[in-house]
C-alpha positions in Angstrom: 81.9 -19.9 -26.1 79.9 -17.0 -26.1 76.4 -17.6 -26.0 74.6 -16.4 -29.2 72.0 -13.1 -29.2 68.5 -13.8 -28.1 65.9 -12.8 -30.9 64.3 -10.3 -31.4 67.4 -8.2 -30.3 67.0 -5.8 -27.1 69.3 -3.1 -26.3 70.1 -1.1 -23.5 68.9 2.4 -22.7 72.0 3.8 -21.8 74.8 4.3 -24.7 77.6 2.1 -24.7 81.6 3.7 -25.9 81.4 0.9 -29.6 79.2 0.7 -32.2 79.5 -2.9 -32.8 79.9 -3.8 -36.4 79.6 -7.3 -37.8 82.8 -7.9 -39.9 83.6 -10.7 -42.5 86.2 -13.3 -40.5 88.4 -15.2 -42.0 89.2 -18.9 -42.7 92.0 -18.4 -39.6 89.5 -16.6 -37.3 86.6 -19.1 -37.7 89.1 -22.0 -37.8 90.1 -20.2 -33.8 86.9 -19.8 -32.7 86.2 -23.4 -33.2 89.3 -24.9 -32.2 90.8 -22.0 -29.7 87.9 -21.0 -28.0 87.6 -23.9 -25.2 90.9 -22.6 -23.9 90.7 -18.5 -24.0 87.1 -17.7 -24.4 85.6 -17.4 -21.1 81.6 -18.4 -21.3 79.2 -15.7 -20.3 75.5 -15.6 -18.8 73.8 -12.9 -20.7 71.7 -10.2 -20.0 69.4 -7.9 -22.7 71.9 -7.3 -25.3 73.9 -9.5 -27.1 77.2 -8.4 -25.6 75.9 -7.7 -21.5 76.6 -9.3 -18.9 73.7 -11.0 -16.9 73.6 -9.5 -13.0 75.4 -12.3 -10.6 77.1 -14.1 -13.1 80.9 -13.8 -11.0 83.8 -16.4 -12.0 85.9 -17.5 -9.7 89.2 -16.5 -11.3 91.4 -19.7 -9.3 89.4 -21.9 -10.8 89.5 -19.9 -14.2 92.8 -19.5 -14.7 93.7 -22.5 -12.3 95.5 -20.5 -9.6 95.8 -17.5 -8.1 97.9 -14.6 -9.3 98.0 -11.2 -10.6 95.4 -10.3 -12.6 95.9 -7.1 -15.0 92.5 -6.4 -17.2 92.5 -4.5 -20.7 89.0 -3.1 -21.6 88.9 -2.7 -25.7 92.0 -5.1 -26.5 91.2 -4.3 -30.3 93.6 -6.5 -32.1 95.7 -7.9 -29.0 99.0 -7.1 -29.7 99.3 -5.7 -26.5 97.4 -8.2 -24.2 99.5 -11.1 -25.9 103.2 -9.8 -25.8 102.4 -8.5 -21.9 100.9 -12.0 -20.8 103.9 -14.3 -23.1 106.5 -11.8 -21.0 104.8 -12.0 -17.9 104.0 -16.1 -17.1 103.8 -15.2 -13.8 100.7 -12.8 -13.9 97.1 -13.8 -15.1 95.2 -11.7 -18.3 92.0 -11.0 -19.3 91.1 -8.9 -22.8 87.7 -7.3 -23.7 86.8 -7.0 -26.6 83.5 -6.9 -28.6 84.8 -7.5 -32.2 84.5 -10.5 -32.7 87.3 -11.0 -35.5 89.8 -9.0 -33.0 89.4 -11.6 -30.4 89.9 -14.3 -32.8 93.1 -12.4 -34.1 94.3 -12.4 -30.4 93.5 -16.1 -29.7 95.3 -17.0 -32.6 98.5 -14.8 -31.8 98.4 -15.7 -28.2 98.7 -20.1 -29.8 101.4 -18.9 -31.4 103.1 -16.9 -28.2 102.3 -19.8 -25.9 100.6 -17.6 -23.4 98.4 -19.8 -21.5 97.6 -17.4 -19.3 95.6 -15.1 -21.1 92.1 -15.2 -21.2 89.5 -13.3 -23.4 85.3 -12.4 -22.9 83.8 -11.1 -25.8 81.1 -8.4 -23.8 80.4 -4.7 -22.6 83.5 -3.4 -20.9 82.0 -1.5 -17.4 79.3 -4.9 -17.6 82.0 -7.5 -17.1 83.9 -5.1 -14.1 80.3 -5.5 -12.7 78.7 -8.4 -12.8 81.7 -11.1 -14.2 84.5 -9.9 -12.0 84.2 -10.6 -8.7 85.2 -6.9 -6.4 88.8 -5.8 -6.2 90.2 -8.8 -7.9 92.0 -6.7 -10.9 95.4 -5.9 -9.7 95.4 -3.1 -12.9 93.1 -1.6 -14.7 94.9 -0.9 -19.0 92.7 1.3 -20.8 94.9 2.0 -24.1 93.6 4.4 -27.6 89.8 4.0 -26.4 87.6 5.2 -29.3 87.6 9.0 -28.7 84.0 9.9 -30.5 85.9 12.8 -31.0 82.7 15.1 -32.6 80.9 16.5 -30.0 76.8 15.1 -30.4 79.3 11.9 -29.8 81.3 12.3 -26.6 78.2 11.2 -24.3 79.4 7.6 -25.7 83.2 7.7 -24.2 84.1 4.9 -21.8 85.8 7.0 -19.1 82.9 8.9 -16.8 82.6 9.5 -13.1 80.1 6.3 -13.8 82.9 4.4 -15.1 85.2 5.5 -12.5 83.5 4.1 -10.4 83.1 1.0 -11.5 86.5 0.9 -11.9 87.6 1.4 -8.6 85.4 -1.3 -7.6 87.0 -4.1 -9.2 90.6 -3.2 -8.3 92.4 -4.2 -5.5 93.8 -1.7 -2.9 96.7 -0.3 -4.7 96.1 -1.4 -7.7 96.6 0.7 -10.5 94.5 2.5 -13.8 96.5 3.0 -16.7 95.3 4.9 -19.5 96.5 6.1 -23.1 94.9 8.6 -25.3 96.2 10.5 -28.7 93.1 12.8 -28.6 94.1 15.7 -26.4 90.9 16.6 -25.5 89.7 13.1 -24.1 93.2 12.9 -22.2 92.2 16.4 -20.5 88.3 14.8 -19.5 90.0 11.4 -18.4 92.5 13.9 -15.9 89.5 15.9 -15.4 87.3 12.5 -13.9 90.2 10.9 -12.4 91.5 13.4 -10.0 88.6 14.6 -8.2 87.6 10.7 -7.7 88.0 9.8 -4.2 89.1 6.1 -5.0 92.0 7.1 -6.8 95.0 9.2 -6.5 97.4 10.0 -9.1 100.3 7.8 -9.3 102.3 10.2 -11.4 103.5 13.7 -11.1 103.8 16.8 -13.4 101.3 17.0 -16.4 101.4 13.5 -17.6 102.6 10.4 -17.0 105.8 9.2 -18.2 105.4 6.0 -21.4 104.1 3.2 -19.9 106.9 0.9 -21.0 104.7 -2.0 -21.0 102.2 -1.5 -23.3 103.4 -1.5 -26.8 103.7 0.2 -29.7 100.2 -0.8 -32.0 99.2 0.4 -34.4 96.8 3.3 -33.1 99.7 4.8 -31.2 101.1 4.9 -34.5 98.6 6.3 -36.4 97.9 9.2 -34.2 102.2 10.2 -34.1 101.9 10.0 -37.5 99.1 12.2 -37.9 101.3 14.7 -35.2 99.0 13.9 -32.6 100.4 13.0 -29.0 100.4 10.4 -26.5 99.4 11.4 -23.4 99.4 8.5 -20.5 97.7 8.5 -17.5 98.1 6.6 -13.9 96.1 6.7 -10.9 96.4 4.1 -8.0 93.4 3.0 -6.0 93.1 4.1 -2.8 92.9 1.6 -0.2 88.8 0.9 1.1 88.0 2.1 4.6 88.7 0.0 7.2 85.2 -1.8 8.8 84.5 0.1 12.2 86.8 3.0 10.9 85.8 6.4 12.0 86.9 10.0 11.0 
């Protein structure tokens, strides 16, 4: 299970894309942590903050999942609806859910256990640090970012996850040809995502036109329903990780 934060608490110098709120867990969620976490949750070494990852803590995916298989990583998995459905539907693929909210992770474990999704693992941590320090380079087949916090107030947009710095981190974690899939119901965030990723050297568009078609591997979640009810357009984007330069290659 994830380590408890040390006291006194120490905070990161840079803003993160979330505010970690403590919420009351139900009896079933508490039971999930005591009974299911050993099966599903990857224990990690912490750095300065409660959701940090200590540099040099990379896992061996073959050891964690017990096999060699494609690895799909969802950033901000929430209640786990999308990734549990995907893991149960694709037993030949491994899945990793990254989330900072413990109640959401508990719900994910409960649903995964009911669905028999033994190919799913969870980590309670800040997503960029997972990609940088927990996953080996080029180990992910796909990265999913569905309905991240839009931080729609202007003074808060610096907290948005998708930035040029994040694009570099995501590119390092993806294998050559790997896919970065994104979705949001906030138009200005969709535009920012596209403006960030279009010029990124490590990515190329995997769609034509203004927006990608809806990813058929994404189940309809509460976030998407809420956005649609509010009259917001759902925007999908998908980018392919370009091949890394071959060692010794010249222009």
